[in-house]
Every structure is written in C-alpha cells, then in structure tokens.
C-alpha positions as CSV (number, residue, x, y, z in Angstrom):
1,M,0.0,0.0,0.0
2,L,2.9,2.3,0.8
3,A,4.4,1.8,-2.6
4,T,1.1,2.4,-4.3
5,F,0.6,5.7,-2.5
6,L,4.1,6.9,-3.4
7,M,4.1,5.6,-7.0
8,P,2.9,8.9,-8.6
9,S,5.8,10.7,-6.8
10,A,8.3,8.2,-8.0
11,L,7.0,8.3,-11.6
12,F,7.2,12.1,-11.6
13,G,10.7,12.0,-10.2
14,R,11.8,9.5,-12.8
15,W,10.3,11.4,-15.8
16,T,11.6,14.8,-14.8
17,S,15.1,13.7,-13.8
18,G,15.5,11.8,-17.1
19,M,14.5,15.0,-19.0
20,I,17.0,17.1,-17.1
21,V,19.8,14.6,-17.6
22,R,19.1,14.2,-21.4
23,N,18.8,17.9,-22.1
24,K,21.5,19.0,-19.6
25,L,19.3,21.6,-18.0
26,A,20.5,24.0,-15.3
27,W,20.8,22.8,-11.7
28,R,17.8,24.9,-10.6
29,Y,15.5,22.5,-12.4
30,W,16.4,19.9,-9.7
31,I,14.7,22.2,-7.2
32,Y,11.5,21.9,-9.1
33,V,11.9,18.1,-9.2
34,L,12.3,18.0,-5.4
35,V,9.2,20.2,-4.8
36,G,7.2,18.1,-7.2
37,V,8.3,14.8,-5.6
38,L,7.2,16.1,-2.2
39,W,3.9,17.4,-3.5
40,F,3.0,14.1,-5.2
41,A,4.1,12.2,-2.1
42,Y,1.9,14.2,0.2
43,M,-1.1,14.0,-2.1
44,G,-0.7,10.2,-2.1
45,A,-0.4,10.2,1.7
46,I,-3.6,12.3,2.0
47,A,-5.5,10.0,-0.4
48,G,-4.4,6.9,1.5
49,Y,-5.2,8.5,4.8
50,W,-8.7,9.4,3.6
51,L,-9.5,6.0,1.9
52,L,-8.0,3.6,4.5
53,F,-7.9,5.3,7.8
54,E,-11.1,7.3,7.6
55,L,-9.5,10.4,8.9
56,D,-8.3,8.7,12.1
57,P,-5.1,10.5,13.1
58,D,-4.1,7.7,15.5
59,R,-3.8,5.3,12.6
60,F,-2.0,7.6,10.2
61,P,1.6,6.4,9.5
62,E,4.0,9.3,10.1
63,V,6.5,7.9,7.6
64,L,4.3,9.1,4.8
65,I,5.0,12.7,5.6
66,N,8.7,12.3,6.2
67,P,10.4,14.2,3.4
68,V,13.7,12.2,3.9
69,F,11.8,8.9,3.4
70,S,10.1,10.3,0.3
71,F,13.4,11.3,-1.3
72,L,15.1,8.0,-0.4
73,W,12.2,5.9,-1.8
74,V,11.9,7.9,-5.0
75,G,15.7,7.9,-5.4
76,A,15.8,4.1,-5.0
77,F,13.0,3.7,-7.5
78,T,14.7,5.9,-10.0
79,T,18.1,4.3,-9.6
80,A,16.6,0.8,-10.0
81,D,14.7,1.8,-13.1
82,L,17.8,3.4,-14.7
83,L,19.9,0.3,-14.0
84,L,17.2,-2.0,-15.5
85,E,17.0,0.2,-18.6
86,R,20.7,0.2,-18.9
87,Y,21.3,-3.6,-18.7
88,L,18.0,-4.9,-20.1
89,F,17.8,-2.4,-23.0
90,P,21.4,-1.5,-23.8
91,V,22.1,1.3,-26.2
92,D,24.6,0.8,-29.0
93,R,27.6,2.7,-27.6
94,D,29.3,2.8,-31.0
95,Q,26.4,4.9,-32.4
96,K,27.4,8.5,-31.7
97,V,24.7,11.0,-30.9
98,A,25.1,14.2,-32.9
99,M,25.5,17.2,-30.7
100,V,25.2,20.9,-31.5
101,Q,27.3,23.5,-29.7
102,F,26.4,27.2,-29.7
103,T,26.4,30.3,-27.5
104,S,23.2,31.8,-26.2
105,E,23.0,34.9,-24.0
106,R,26.8,34.6,-23.2
107,K,26.4,30.9,-22.1
108,A,27.8,27.9,-23.9
109,H,25.2,25.2,-24.7
110,E,25.5,21.7,-26.1
111,I,22.3,19.9,-27.1
112,R,21.4,16.9,-29.1
113,E,20.7,17.6,-32.8
114,D,17.5,15.5,-32.7
115,A,16.2,17.7,-29.8
116,I,16.0,20.8,-32.1
117,L,12.5,21.3,-33.5
118,Y,13.3,24.2,-35.8
119,I,15.4,27.3,-36.1
120,E,13.9,30.7,-36.7
121,S,15.5,33.8,-38.0
122,R,14.6,37.2,-36.5
123,D,16.5,40.0,-38.1
124,R,19.8,40.1,-36.3
125,F,19.5,36.9,-34.4
126,T,18.2,33.4,-34.6
127,L,16.1,31.3,-32.2
128,V,16.9,27.6,-31.6
129,H,13.6,26.0,-30.7
130,T,13.4,22.8,-28.6
131,S,10.7,21.1,-26.7
132,V,12.0,22.6,-23.4
133,G,12.7,26.1,-24.5
134,S,14.2,28.5,-27.1
135,Y,17.7,29.8,-27.3
136,P,18.6,33.1,-29.0
137,T,21.9,33.1,-30.9
138,T,23.8,35.5,-33.1
139,R,24.5,32.8,-35.7
140,T,22.7,33.4,-39.0
141,I,20.2,30.9,-40.4
142,S,22.5,30.4,-43.4
143,N,25.3,29.2,-41.1
144,W,22.8,26.9,-39.3
145,S,21.8,25.5,-42.7
146,Q,25.4,24.6,-43.5
147,E,26.0,23.1,-40.1
148,L,22.8,21.1,-40.1
149,P,22.5,19.7,-43.7
150,S,19.8,17.2,-42.7
151,F,17.5,20.2,-41.8
152,V,15.1,21.5,-44.4
153,R,14.7,25.2,-45.3
154,T,11.0,26.0,-45.7
155,H,11.2,29.7,-45.6
156,R,13.9,32.4,-45.6
157,S,13.3,32.6,-41.8
158,F,12.8,28.9,-40.9
159,L,14.9,25.8,-40.9
160,V,13.1,22.6,-39.9
161,N,14.2,19.3,-38.4
162,P,12.4,16.7,-40.6
163,I,12.2,14.1,-37.8
164,H,9.7,16.2,-36.0
165,V,7.4,16.9,-39.0
166,V,4.0,15.5,-38.5
167,S,2.1,17.0,-41.5
168,V,2.9,18.8,-44.7
169,S,0.8,21.2,-46.9
170,K,1.5,23.7,-49.6
171,T,1.6,26.6,-47.2
172,S,2.8,25.2,-43.9
173,I,4.5,22.3,-42.1
174,A,3.5,21.1,-38.6
175,V,6.2,20.3,-36.2
176,A,5.3,18.5,-33.0
177,S,7.0,17.3,-29.8
178,E,5.8,16.7,-26.2
179,G,2.2,16.9,-27.3
180,A,2.6,20.5,-28.7
181,S,2.4,21.4,-32.4
182,T,3.7,24.4,-34.2
183,D,2.9,25.4,-37.8
184,I,5.9,26.6,-39.8
185,P,5.2,28.6,-43.0
186,V,6.3,27.4,-46.4
187,S,7.2,30.1,-48.9
188,R,6.6,29.8,-52.6
189,T,10.3,29.9,-53.3
190,Y,11.2,27.1,-51.0
191,G,8.0,25.2,-51.5
192,E,8.7,24.5,-55.2
193,R,11.8,22.5,-54.3
194,L,10.6,21.1,-51.0
195,K,10.2,17.4,-50.9
196,L,9.3,16.3,-47.5
197,E,7.1,13.6,-46.0
198,P,5.8,13.5,-42.4
199,Q,8.3,11.5,-40.3
200,G,7.6,12.5,-36.7
201,T,4.6,11.8,-34.5
202,P,3.3,13.8,-31.6
203,K,4.7,12.6,-28.3
C-alpha cells in the first residue's frame, strides 16, 4: 500500500530527472523536481489516509509525511529503473549522438541535434527552438543551414528538423514534440523545391 501511495511521486521524479539529464538543463531544475516529488508524495499520503484510515489521526503512518523517506524511496526507484533500462535495453555505444554547440546569452550550450525542432531567424539573431525552450543566438540561419545539412529550409526565416514533422501542406509544415504542435510557414520559393514527408509523431 505504501508503494502504491508513493508511486505517482516516483513516476514524476523518474520522468523529470530523465528529461533534465538528457537535455543537460541547469541545476535549478532539480529544485522543481524535489518540490514536485514532495507534492505528489503528500497527495498520495492524503489519499491513502482518507481512503483507508477514515481520517483517524491515530492510525496515520507518520512515515508518509517524512520528506527524507520520500526522497530516499523515489531515489531508490529511479536508480533501479535506470539500471534495469541500462542492462536490459542497452544502447549501442558505438552509435554517436550528434551534438550541436552554440552560445546563447553569453552561455555555452550543447544539445542533441534531434532535440532541435526548428530554427527561426529574426532580423539580427536566430532562435533555436526545442521542446524545453528557445535559445537566442547570433548565428545566421545560413550558417545553421550549413552546419545542419539534414534540416530543411521551408522559408527564408525557418529551418526545420524533418524528424519532428507530422504534417505537410503547400503553405505550412506542422512540427510536434511533447504533445505540442507548431505550424511553420512554407514560402513559394522554397515550397517549389521542397520534398518532405511526415516523419515524426506527436509525443
């Protein structure tokens, strides 16, 4: 029963920590994870208290509101899940993941190429759009096009990652990730030579 009450907290911790590690997000995001883990743990404790103990304070297990216990339990669950994933579903270590390095707001960033949804040009700077945020850079869209030859130019201001394309029309392309979809315009100039089929699916 204890494991059932704390399962939402553990699932939240596993999902968010994996996202932070994969995308190499700033340390402050771990604070949000800790707060979320405690919130889900306490909500599970309240639900169990109400369903099983009928609001009887004498029968309520204090361990459910102990933050140290919650962190230890979620940490054990997350570690076990990561180890099982590593040894039961090994990744081909020889297959290198393409990484993209750039500077945004005076900070160096390195993200996976497949994490980029599209790149947008706005006059004197470009925006690198990902599922977790956008990064302004001084690099031109022409430079991005040379560095990312697999990306597709749909407009003078847009460069799209084809693996995230979910639909294509004469005037726009839909790019989706993490359940959100964005329509990218297709200009007449680039549309005439554009040959692109939907490859991605909304996640």
